[in-house]
MIDOSE-1310 file (N, C-alpha, C; in nm, 2 decimals, decimal comma, always signed):
residues 81
maft	-0,20/-1,86/-0,99/-0,17/-1,96/-0,90/-0,29/-2,01/-0,83; -0,33/-2,13/-0,85/-0,45/-2,18/-0,78/-0,41/-2,25/-0,65; -0,47/-2,22/-0,54/-0,45/-2,29/-0,42/-0,55/-2,39/-0,39; -0,51/-2,52/-0,37/-0,61/-2,62/-0,34/-0,68/-2,61/-0,20
eenn	-0,60/-2,55/-0,11/-0,66/-2,53/+0,02/-0,63/-2,39/+0,07; -0,71/-2,32/+0,13/-0,69/-2,19/+0,19/-0,57/-2,19/+0,28; -0,55/-2,30/+0,35/-0,43/-2,31/+0,44/-0,30/-2,29/+0,37; -0,30/-2,34/+0,24/-0,17/-2,32/+0,16/-0,14/-2,17/+0,13
fsec	-0,25/-2,10/+0,11/-0,25/-1,95/+0,08/-0,21/-1,88/+0,21; -0,26/-1,91/+0,32/-0,23/-1,86/+0,45/-0,09/-1,88/+0,48; -0,04/-2,00/+0,46/+0,10/-2,03/+0,48/+0,19/-1,95/+0,39; +0,15/-1,93/+0,27/+0,24/-1,85/+0,18/+0,24/-1,70/+0,22
lsdi	+0,13/-1,65/+0,27/+0,12/-1,51/+0,32/+0,22/-1,50/+0,44; +0,21/-1,60/+0,52/+0,30/-1,60/+0,64/+0,45/-1,59/+0,60; +0,48/-1,68/+0,50/+0,62/-1,68/+0,45/+0,67/-1,55/+0,40; +0,58/-1,47/+0,35/+0,63/-1,34/+0,29/+0,60/-1,23/+0,38
gicg	+0,57/-1,26/+0,51/+0,56/-1,16/+0,62/+0,43/-1,09/+0,63; +0,33/-1,15/+0,58/+0,19/-1,10/+0,59/+0,12/-1,17/+0,70; +0,08/-1,11/+0,81/+0,01/-1,18/+0,92/-0,09/-1,09/+0,98; -0,16/-1,14/+1,07/-0,26/-1,06/+1,15/-0,37/-1,00/+1,06
kesa	-0,41/-0,88/+1,09/-0,51/-0,81/+1,02/-0,50/-0,82/+0,87; -0,38/-0,79/+0,83/-0,35/-0,78/+0,68/-0,38/-0,92/+0,62; -0,33/-1,02/+0,69/-0,36/-1,16/+0,63/-0,50/-1,19/+0,63; -0,58/-1,16/+0,74/-0,72/-1,18/+0,75/-0,79/-1,10/+0,63
eiln	-0,76/-0,98/+0,61/-0,82/-0,91/+0,50/-0,80/-0,98/+0,36; -0,68/-1,03/+0,34/-0,65/-1,09/+0,21/-0,72/-1,22/+0,20; -0,72/-1,30/+0,31/-0,78/-1,43/+0,31/-0,93/-1,41/+0,29; -0,99/-1,31/+0,35/-1,14/-1,28/+0,33/-1,17/-1,25/+0,19
ayse	-1,09/-1,16/+0,13/-1,11/-1,12/-0,01/-1,09/-1,25/-0,10; -1,00/-1,33/-0,07/-0,98/-1,46/-0,15/-1,09/-1,55/-0,13; -1,14/-1,57/-0,01/-1,26/-1,66/+0,01/-1,39/-1,61/-0,06; -1,39/-1,48/-0,08/-1,50/-1,42/-0,15/-1,48/-1,41/-0,30
cdip	-1,37/-1,47/-0,34/-1,33/-1,46/-0,48/-1,32/-1,32/-0,54; -1,28/-1,23/-0,45/-1,25/-1,09/-0,49/-1,11/-1,08/-0,52; -1,07/-1,13/-0,64/-0,93/-1,14/-0,68/-0,87/-1,00/-0,70; -0,95/-0,90/-0,76/-0,89/-0,76/-0,77/-0,85/-0,71/-0,63
evld	-0,93/-0,73/-0,53/-0,90/-0,68/-0,39/-0,77/-0,76/-0,34; -0,77/-0,89/-0,37/-0,65/-0,96/-0,32/-0,52/-0,90/-0,39; -0,53/-0,87/-0,52/-0,42/-0,81/-0,59/-0,39/-0,67/-0,53; -0,48/-0,59/-0,51/-0,45/-0,46/-0,45/-0,38/-0,47/-0,31
llkk	-0,43/-0,56/-0,23/-0,37/-0,58/-0,09/-0,22/-0,63/-0,11; -0,20/-0,73/-0,20/-0,07/-0,78/-0,22/+0,02/-0,67/-0,27; -0,02/-0,59/-0,36/+0,06/-0,48/-0,42/+0,09/-0,38/-0,31; +0,00/-0,35/-0,22/+0,02/-0,26/-0,12/+0,13/-0,31/-0,02
hrka	+0,13/-0,44/+0,01/+0,23/-0,50/+0,09/+0,37/-0,50/+0,02; +0,37/-0,53/-0,11/+0,49/-0,53/-0,19/+0,56/-0,39/-0,18; +0,47/-0,29/-0,20/+0,52/-0,15/-0,19/+0,59/-0,12/-0,06; +0,52/-0,16/+0,04/+0,58/-0,15/+0,18/+0,72/-0,22/+0,20
vlce	+0,72/-0,34/+0,15/+0,84/-0,42/+0,16/+0,95/-0,35/+0,07; +0,92/-0,30/-0,05/+1,02/-0,23/-0,13/+1,07/-0,11/-0,06; +0,98/-0,03/+0,00/+1,02/+0,10/+0,07/+1,12/+0,05/+0,18; +1,09/-0,05/+0,26/+1,18/-0,10/+0,37/+1,31/-0,14/+0,31
shkl	+1,30/-0,20/+0,19/+1,43/-0,25/+0,13/+1,52/-0,14/+0,09; +1,46/-0,03/+0,04/+1,53/+0,09/+0,00/+1,59/+0,16/+0,13; +1,52/+0,16/+0,24/+1,56/+0,22/+0,37/+1,69/+0,14/+0,41; +1,68/+0,01/+0,41/+1,79/-0,08/+0,45/+1,91/-0,06/+0,36
ekqi	+1,89/-0,04/+0,23/+1,99/-0,02/+0,14/+2,07/+0,11/+0,17; +2,00/+0,21/+0,20/+2,06/+0,34/+0,24/+2,14/+0,32/+0,37; +2,09/+0,24/+0,46/+2,17/+0,21/+0,59/+2,30/+0,13/+0,55; +2,29/+0,04/+0,47/+2,41/-0,04/+0,42/+2,51/+0,05/+0,36
dcld	+2,47/+0,15/+0,27/+2,55/+0,24/+0,21/+2,63/+0,32/+0,32; +2,56/+0,37/+0,42/+2,62/+0,45/+0,52/+2,72/+0,37/+0,60; +2,68/+0,25/+0,63/+2,77/+0,15/+0,70/+2,90/+0,13/+0,62; +2,89/+0,11/+0,49/+3,00/+0,09/+0,40/+3,09/+0,21/+0,40
yliy	+3,03/+0,33/+0,40/+3,11/+0,45/+0,40/+3,18/+0,47/+0,53; +3,12/+0,44/+0,64/+3,19/+0,45/+0,77/+3,30/+0,35/+0,78; +3,28/+0,23/+0,74/+3,39/+0,13/+0,74/+3,50/+0,17/+0,65; +3,47/+0,23/+0,53/+3,57/+0,28/+0,44/+3,66/+0,38/+0,51
rfek	+3,58/+0,48/+0,57/+3,66/+0,59/+0,64/+3,75/+0,54/+0,75; +3,70/+0,45/+0,83/+3,78/+0,40/+0,94/+3,90/+0,31/+0,90; +3,87/+0,24/+0,79/+3,98/+0,16/+0,73/+4,09/+0,24/+0,68; +4,04/+0,35/+0,61/+4,13/+0,45/+0,55/+4,22/+0,51/+0,66
eigt	+4,15/+0,55/+0,78/+4,22/+0,61/+0,88/+4,32/+0,52/+0,95; +4,29/+0,40/+0,96/+4,38/+0,30/+1,01/+4,50/+0,29/+0,92; +4,48/+0,28/+0,80/+4,59/+0,27/+0,69/+4,68/+0,40/+0,70; +4,62/+0,52/+0,71/+4,69/+0,64/+0,73/+4,77/+0,65/+0,85
nter	+4,71/+0,60/+0,97/+4,78/+0,60/+1,09/+4,91/+0,51/+1,09; +4,89/+0,39/+1,03/+5,01/+0,30/+1,03/+5,11/+0,35/+0,94; +5,08/+0,42/+0,83/+5,18/+0,47/+0,74/+5,26/+0,58/+0,81; +5,20/+0,66/+0,90/+5,27/+0,76/+0,98/+5,37/+0,71/+1,08
r	+5,35/+0,59/+1,13/+5,43/+0,54/+1,23/+5,56/+0,49/+1,18
């Protein structure tokens, strides 16, 4: 993907949650045409996002289990009445 302006690339980085020092590092590597470094930094960010995604998925699984247990308890309590 070729960016006509560095601003477009910066905006794209912001859109995917890369900002501050991390963004500056990537933009610096990009401006120096160090594409292997850009790729390494993007892959590092992707890995962090994926780890966060897995953590959130586990939280959702726990929430679903709690919801299931409480819904089951409500169903059991109403059947007893």
